[in-house]
N, C-alpha and C positions, 0 to 999 in steps of 0.2 A: 564485707561479708564474703566468706569463703564458699567453696563448692560443697564442702562436707559439713554435716551437722553433728557437732560433738556435744551439743546440749541435750540430745535425746537420752532419756532415762530408759534403760533396758532392764527388765526384771530377769535376774539370773537365778533366783531361788527355784529349786526344783529341776534345774537343767543339768544337774550333776556337776556344777561348777565347784571346784575346790574352794574358791573364795567365799562362797555362801553356804554350800551344803556340807562343809566339814567344820562348821563353827562349834557345834556341840563337842565334837571330838577334840578340836584344837584349843578351844577357849573355855569350854565348860558350860556354855549356854548358846542357844541357837538364835537369839533375838538381837544380835549385834549388827550394827552398820559396818560393812566391811571396807577397809582401806589398807589391807595388808599385803597379801601375796602379789608378786609383781606381774600381773597382767592387767590390761586396761578394761574399763567399763565402756569403751567406745566400740561400736560395731566394727567387726573385721571389714576392711575395705571391700566395696562391692566388686571391684575388678578381680580380687582374689577369689571371692565366693563364686563369681560367675565362671572363672576358669575351672574351678572344681566341678561345678554343675555341668559345664560344657563337656568336660572329659567323660563324666559318667554318662551323659546323654548320647555322646558321639558313638560310644561303643559299650554295649551292655555287659561285656565280659570284663571283669576286674581281675585279670589273671596276672601271671608273672610278666614283668615289663623290663625293658632296657632303659638305660639312662638317656633322656632326650638330648638331642644334639645341642640345644641352646642352654642346657643346664650350666655347664662350666663357663661358657662365654657370658652368660647373664651375671654371674658372680664376678668374673674378671672385670667386666665393664663397670659394674656398680662400685667395686672397690677402687678402681682407677679414678672414676669421676668424683667419688665422695672423699677418698682418703689419699689420693695420689699414690696408690699402692699398686705396683706392677706385679701381678701374680701370674705364674706360668701354669698351664692346665694340669701338669703332672703334680703340682704342689697340693692339689685339692683332693679331698675325700669327704663323702658324707659320713657323719657319725650320728648315732642314735640318741642324741642329747648331750649337752655340755657336761653335766655332772657325771653321766655315764662315761663320757670321753675322759674325764679326769680319772675316774676309777680305772679305766683301761690303761691309760698312760702309767699310772701308779703300778699296775701289775706287770706291764711290759718292761718298764725301765728300772724298777726297784725290787728289792727282796724284803720280806717281813723283817721289821725292826729297823729298816733304813729310814733316813730322814726325809720328811716332807716339811718344808719351811712355809709358814704362812705369816701374814702381817696383819694382825687384828687391830681394830675391829674390822671384820671382813665377812663376806658371804659365808654363812655357816656350813654349807656342804663341803667347803674346802677342808675343814677340820673333821667333820663327821666321816667323809669318804676315806680320808687317810687313816683315821683311827680304826674304823671298822674293817679296813683291809690290813690291819696289823702293823701299820707303819708308825714310826716315831714322829709325832707332831712337834715341830720346833717353832715356837712363837717368837717373832721379832716384831713387837708392837710398833705401829706407826707413831710418829711424834705429832702431837696436837699443839698448834700455836695459840696465841691469845685471840686470834680471829677465828678460832675453831676450824682451821684448815689442817689437813693431814699432810705429812711428809714422810718419806722413807727415812729410817734410822740407819744411815750408812755406816756409822761407827759400830753399831751392833751387828750389822751384816758382815763387816770386815772382821769382827771378832768371833764369828761363828767357827766352832771347832767341828768341822764336818768333812767326811771323806767322799762327799758326793750325795746325790739324791735329786730331789725336785723342789723347785720353788714355784708356788702357785701365786699368780699375779691377777688381780682384778683391775682391768683397764678398759674403761673408766672404773673408778672405785665404787663398789657397792658394800656398805650402805651410804657412804659419805658424799658420793657424787663427784669426787675430785678427778680431774683429768690431769694425768701426769705429763710433764713437759718432756720434750725430746732429750734435753740434757739429763734429767733425772733418770729416764729410761736407759740412756746410754751408759750412765755410771752403774746402774743396777746390772745391766747386761755384762759389763766388764767384770764386776765382782763375781757374778754367777758363773761365767765362763772359767774364770781363774780357779774357783772353788769346786768346779765339777757339778754345779747344780743346774739341771735342765729346767728351763723356764717354760711353764705352761701359762699362757696368757689368755684369760677369759675376757673376750671383747664383745660380749653379747649386747652391751649397751652402747656400742661405738657409734651407731648411726643416729644417736639422739643427742648430739652436742647442742648445748643451749647458748643463747646470748652471742651468737656469731663465732663461737669458739670452734676449734678444729681438732678432731681426734688424731692422735699419733699412734699408728699400729706399732706394737713393740718390735716386730722383726725388721722394721725399716730403719731403725735408729743407728745401726752399726753392723759390721761384719760379725762381731761377737754375738749380737742378738740374732741375726739371720742364721748363723751356724749352730745355734744352741737353743732353739725354741720350737714350740708347737703352739699355734694360735687357734683358738676356737671362736667361731662367729655363728650368727644365725639371723634370719629376718624375723624371728619369732617375737621378740620384745617390740621391735619397731612397728610391726604391722599387726600385732595382737593375734598371732597364730601359734601360741605355745602348744595347743592341743594337737597340732600337726607338726610332728617333730621334723625340723628342717635345718638342723645344725650341720656345720661342716668345719673341717680343719684345714689349716694351711701350714705346710712344712717345707721350707725352702731347702734344708740340708738333706742331701741324698742319703747319707747313712742313717740319719734319724728316720727319714721317710721310709726307707726300705724295711727297717725294723718294725716301725709302727704300722705302716700300711700293709706290710706282709702279714702281720698278726691279724689286722682287721679282715684282710682277704681270706685268711685261713679259717676264720670263724664266721664269715659272711656278715660281719658287722658294717661293712662299707656299702652294702646294698640297700638303697633307700626304698621305702614303701612308695607306691605309685604316686600318691597325692602330695608327698613331700616335694618331689621335683616340680610338679605343676604349680604348687603354691609359691615356691621359691622363684621360679621364672616370672610368674605374674607380679610378685612383689617388686622384683628388681627391674623389670622392664617397664612397669606402669606405675610405680609407687612413689616417685619423687615428689609430685605435687601434694599427694595425701600426707606424706611424711612432713613436709614443710608446714602445712596447715596444722597438723597435729602438734608439732613443736611450738608453734605460736600459741596455740590454745593452752598447752601445758605451761609455757612460760607465764601466761596470764594467771593461771591457777596458782603458780608458785608465788607470784607477786601478791595475789590475794591472800594466800596463806601467811606470807611474811607480814603483811599489813594487819591482818586480823589478829595474829598472835601479839604483835607489838602493841596494838590498841586495846585488846580485850582480854588477853590471857597473861597476867603477870606471872613470871616464873617460867614461861615457855617461850622459846625462841625458835623460829623456823630458819634453819641454815640453808642458804642458797646453794644448790648443786650446780656443777659445771655441765652435767649431762644427766639424761634420763628423767624419769617422772617420780623419783623417790626422794622425799624430803626428810632429812634428819632433824627431828625435833629435840632440842636441848631442854630437858625438863629438870636439870640438876638444881636450879634455884628454888624448886618447890620444896626441897629438903626431905624428900620421901625415900625410903629404902625400896629395894626391888619389889618386894611383895606389895607394899603400899602403892607403888606406882602402877603395878598391874591392876590392883583393885580399883584405883581411880579410873583407869581407862575402860576396864571390862565391866565392872559392876556400877561405877558411878556414871561415866559417860555413855556406857553401852556402845562402845566402838571397838573394832578389832584392828589393831595395828601390830606390827612386829616390834617386840621389845628389844632394846639395845643389847642386853646381855646375851641374847641369842647369837650375836656376832662376836662374842668374846667379852671377858670382864671389862675390857677397855670401853665397851659401849654402855656401861652402867649409867643410868640416869637419862638415857636417850630412848626415843621411840622413832620408828620408821613409818612415815606417812606416804601412802600412794595417792598422788593427785591426778592420775590419769583417769579422770571421771568427769561427768558433767559438773559444771560449776555448782549447781544446786546441791549435789551430793557432797562435794568438798565443803561447801558452806555449812551443811547440816552436821558433818563430822566435827568441824571446828566449833560450831555452836554448842554441841554436846560437851566437848572438852571444856569450853569456857564455863558452862553451867556447873560442871562437876568440880572444877577448880574453885569457883565461887563458893560452892557448898563446903568444901573442906576448909577453905580459908575462914568461912563464917563460924565453923565449929572449933576453930583452934583457940 
């Protein structure tokens, strides 16, 4: 029995939560059970909430503030302990969100019409942010093997006809949960350096490696990686604080750093809101026990989802991720087209999941399930899917 209670069901409807209060807008009906957007249904850890309360109570003026002395050391110590990553203080900067950071890098380092390489299926804002900033999105789809694991397509990357630009990397991979090996990342780094593609590595799920696995930060794999990358991290997914924007960037290369951080400074984007610093320090100084308990609970939920699908939902397979709380559901054996699959989940099962095509056409027939919720919620979601599948099979 752990110290923290992850079985507690917390009602989020009416709180302004995107996960529950945007269902009508996003899915066309408000009565769905939510298991989509990547935040948890676990209470934000008490030590983070208390740190925020203490700061507000200690001084009733919420004015302009400076960066706390322990902000950078807390990040440096955390990354060293968890990922064996030695970061220098000057490599760090606050950024106002990882997707915003990607948009900033695109605008600082490329011109309209230039290439942004993505490897679908992948986190959909990679494509959207590039497209809406007028860049040319170049798709180099991942390779899926017989075990439904993804791999970089190095032959296609080598064949790219590009004069430079940016490659967006999801590390660990979202939505598939794959953790890339050091060897894979080093080869990717060499290709990108040679082709003049600046690598932006989104490592927001890095602290949630499962099954005893270990995350490899992209910039640590080689000199090619360190000298040609910008890494984005945050405590937000791990500690369920996405509403407090707490992202930061790591840039080892001086020239890249001067260009990017100079632009951030000129526009005051590197200045964090007061509570972002407070939450980050609390998470990284006090959060390791909570993180470990959360991961064990999530692992059990993943095992439960695997077993439930295998035993009860023919045609749906839960694919085990290496990291994070997002489970890729392979629904291709159901034989449904995209519209039929959405109807099954939304109107049949009355559950809200992210559909696979959101992440690129390579995600067709897949659904992304968020299992960072009390077991009773995960079970109800799966039971609803089971019943909906039974119904369509009975009517065939």
